[in-house]
C-alpha positions in Angstrom: 9.2 6.9 15.1 8.4 3.5 13.6 5.4 3.0 15.9 3.7 6.3 15.3 2.5 5.7 11.7 0.9 2.4 12.8 -1.0 4.0 15.6 -2.0 6.9 13.4 -3.4 4.5 10.8 -5.4 2.7 13.5 -6.9 5.9 14.6 -7.6 6.9 11.1 -9.4 3.7 10.4 -11.7 4.1 13.5 -12.4 7.7 12.5 -13.3 6.8 8.9 -15.7 4.2 10.2 -17.6 6.7 12.4 -19.7 9.7 11.6 -18.1 13.0 10.6 -19.6 16.1 12.1 -18.1 18.7 9.7 -16.0 19.1 6.7 -13.5 21.2 8.7 -12.6 18.2 10.8 -12.1 16.0 7.8 -9.9 18.6 6.1 -7.8 19.0 9.3 -7.3 15.3 9.4 -6.3 15.2 5.8 -3.7 17.8 6.4 -2.3 15.7 9.3 -2.2 12.7 7.0 -0.3 14.7 4.3 2.2 15.8 7.0 2.7 12.2 8.1 3.1 11.1 4.5 5.7 13.7 3.9 7.6 12.6 7.0 7.5 9.0 5.8 8.8 9.9 2.4 11.7 11.8 4.0 12.5 8.7 6.1 12.4 6.5 3.1 14.6 8.8 1.1 17.1 9.0 4.0 17.2 5.2 4.3 17.8 4.8 0.6 20.6 7.3 0.6 22.2 5.6 3.5 21.8 2.3 1.7 23.6 3.6 -1.4 26.5 5.0 0.7 26.8 1.6 2.4 26.8 -0.2 -0.9 29.7 2.0 -2.2 31.7 1.3 1.0 31.0 -2.4 0.7 32.3 -2.5 -2.8 35.5 -0.8 -1.7 35.8 -3.2 1.2 35.2 -6.2 -1.0 38.1 -5.1 -3.2 40.4 -5.0 -0.2 39.1 -8.4 0.9 40.8 -9.9 -2.1 44.1 -9.0 -0.4 43.4 -11.5 2.3 42.3 -9.0 5.0 40.2 -10.9 7.6 39.3 -7.6 9.4 37.9 -6.2 6.2 35.9 -9.3 5.7 34.2 -9.0 9.1 33.5 -5.3 8.4 31.8 -6.2 5.1 29.6 -8.7 6.9 28.6 -6.0 9.5 27.8 -3.5 6.7 25.8 -6.1 4.8 23.7 -6.8 7.9 23.1 -3.0 8.3 22.2 -2.7 4.6 19.7 -5.6 4.9 18.2 -3.8 8.0 17.8 -0.6 6.0 16.1 -2.5 3.1 13.6 -3.8 5.6 12.9 -0.4 7.0 12.3 1.0 3.6 9.8 -1.7 2.7 8.0 -1.3 6.1 7.8 2.5 5.6 6.5 2.1 2.0 3.8 -0.3 3.2 2.7 2.1 5.9 2.6 4.9 3.3 0.4 2.8 1.1 -2.0 2.0 4.0 -2.2 5.8 4.7 -3.1 6.5 1.1 -5.9 3.9 1.2 -7.3 5.2 4.4 -7.2 8.8 3.1 -9.1 7.8 0.1 -11.9 6.3 2.3 -12.0 9.5 4.2 -12.4 11.6 1.0 -15.3 9.4 0.0 -17.0 10.2 3.3 -16.3 13.9 2.8 -18.1 13.7 -0.5 -21.2 12.7 1.3 -21.1 15.5 4.0 -23.6 18.3 4.0 -24.0 21.2 6.3 -27.8 21.1 6.1 -30.6 18.8 5.0 -29.6 16.5 2.2 -31.3 17.6 -1.0 -33.6 15.1 -2.7 -31.6 13.1 -5.2 -33.0 12.5 -8.7 -34.1 9.0 -9.4 -31.6 6.6 -11.0 -32.6 5.2 -14.4 -33.2 1.5 -14.5 -32.0 1.1 -18.1 -28.2 0.7 -18.2 -27.8 2.6 -21.4 -29.7 5.7 -20.1 -27.8 5.4 -16.7 -24.4 5.2 -18.4 -25.2 8.1 -20.7 -26.4 10.4 -17.9 -23.3 9.5 -15.8 -21.1 10.6 -18.8 -23.0 13.8 -19.1 -22.7 14.6 -15.4 -19.0 13.9 -15.5 -18.5 16.1 -18.5 -20.5 18.9 -16.8 -18.2 18.8 -13.8 -21.0 17.4 -11.5 -18.5 14.9 -10.0 -20.4 13.7 -6.9 -23.6 13.0 -8.9 -21.5 11.3 -11.6 -19.9 9.1 -8.9 -23.3 8.2 -7.5 -24.6 7.1 -10.9 -21.4 5.3 -11.8 -21.3 3.3 -8.5 -24.9 2.3 -9.1 -24.0 1.2 -12.6 -21.0 -0.9 -11.4 -23.1 -2.4 -8.6 -26.2 -3.3 -10.6 -24.6 -4.1 -14.0 -21.3 -5.7 -13.2 -21.3 -7.8 -16.4 -22.0 -4.9 -18.7 -19.3 -4.4 -21.3 -18.9 -0.8 -20.1 -18.3 -1.7 -16.5 -14.6 -1.2 -16.8 -15.1 2.2 -18.5 -17.5 3.1 -15.6 -14.7 2.2 -13.1 -12.2 4.3 -15.1 -14.7 7.3 -15.1 -14.9 7.0 -11.3 -11.2 7.5 -11.1 -11.4 10.4 -13.6 -14.0 12.1 -11.5 -11.6 12.3 -8.6 -8.6 13.2 -10.8 -10.5 16.1 -12.2 -11.0 17.4 -8.6 -7.3 16.9 -7.8 -8.2 14.2 -5.3 -5.3 12.0 -6.6 -5.2 9.5 -3.7 -8.9 8.7 -4.4 -8.3 8.5 -8.1 -5.5 6.0 -7.5 -7.8 3.7 -5.4 -10.4 3.6 -8.2 -7.8 3.1 -11.0 -6.1 0.3 -9.1 -9.3 -1.7 -9.1 -8.9 -2.0 -12.9 -5.2 -2.9 -12.6 -5.8 -5.5 -10.0 -9.2 -7.0 -11.1 -9.5 -6.2 -14.9 -6.1 -7.1 -16.4 -7.6 -7.9 -19.8 -9.7 -4.8 -20.0 -9.3 -2.4 -22.9 -8.9 0.4 -20.4 -6.1 -1.3 -18.6 -3.4 0.9 -20.2 -5.4 4.0 -19.3 -5.5 2.9 -15.7 -1.7 2.3 -15.6 -1.1 5.7 -17.2 -3.5 7.6 -14.9 -2.1 5.9 -11.7 1.4 7.0 -12.8 0.2 10.5 -13.5 -1.7 10.7 -10.2 1.4 9.7 -8.2 3.4 12.2 -10.3 1.0 15.0 -9.3 1.5 14.0 -5.7 5.3 14.1 -6.3 5.6 10.5 -5.3 8.1 9.9 -8.1 9.2 6.4 -7.3 5.6 5.2 -7.3 4.9 7.0 -10.6 8.0 5.3 -12.2 6.6 1.9 -11.4 3.4 2.3 -13.3 4.7 4.5 -16.1 7.5 2.0 -16.8 5.0 -0.8 -17.0 3.0 1.2 -19.5 5.8 2.1 -21.8 7.2 -1.5 -21.7 4.0 -3.4 -22.2 1.9 -0.9 -24.2 4.3 0.9 -26.5 1.5 1.9 -28.9 -0.7 3.4 -26.2 -1.8 6.9 -27.2 -0.1 8.5 -24.1 3.1 6.4 -24.2 5.1 9.3 -25.5 3.9 11.6 -22.7 4.7 8.8 -20.2 8.3 8.6 -21.5 8.7 12.4 -21.1 7.5 12.2 -17.5 9.9 9.4 -16.8 12.7 11.5 -18.2 11.8 14.4 -15.9 11.6 12.1 -12.9 15.0 10.6 -13.6 16.5 14.1 -14.0 14.9 15.6 -10.9 14.3 12.7 -8.6 16.8 14.1 -6.0 15.2 17.5 -6.0 12.8 17.7 -3.0 10.8 20.4 -4.7 10.0 18.0 -7.5 10.0 14.5 -5.8 9.2 13.5 -2.3 
């Protein structure tokens, strides 16, 4: 079972690099990826539960060990080795899941560019950064997400030092979030978290990554980013909302209908 995700990711990478023939094929692949992600999350959950059970048994065995039981000491060592192995399996599964999310985001970008017929002629892109940014905002507000992304990527590529470059990156994520393409949104928001740590929109990116994971029911991932937000940016406008979501996750994290 541990080999199959790696092979699937390799196949996914090769497919994403090639030419898609139809949206139906892309959607079918995306469903396969979702199924694989669900299976990985079930494996991770099972490994964590087994780790918790082992930890409880180890604590009991340790208490007995104080009574000079050599046999119990050996049992504790065996259980510790098993627990360490489980930790490694969880880390490996989580890494594979992250790889799948990134590959799925690349596929969705390609799906955005698919067309069943002749590509319509695209309007010219303004050369003035102010006009370009304003039009991109208008397209995003009007729900023309693909065109907004085309303009925003052009803005980021041609005006990387513009003070609004970080806002343009945030808007890229917002365009995907508005379409419920949460994996894509996470990829765009994480560029802010990883490359623009001093940006004024950094708290927005943390919050929106957490909420995107929350929408995907990946509660453990959502907790990581929302916890960072409420600890480091207590005055952020959505901090109260983030705390409420964290409370819900804590309450229902073992409910498979709520958290994967």
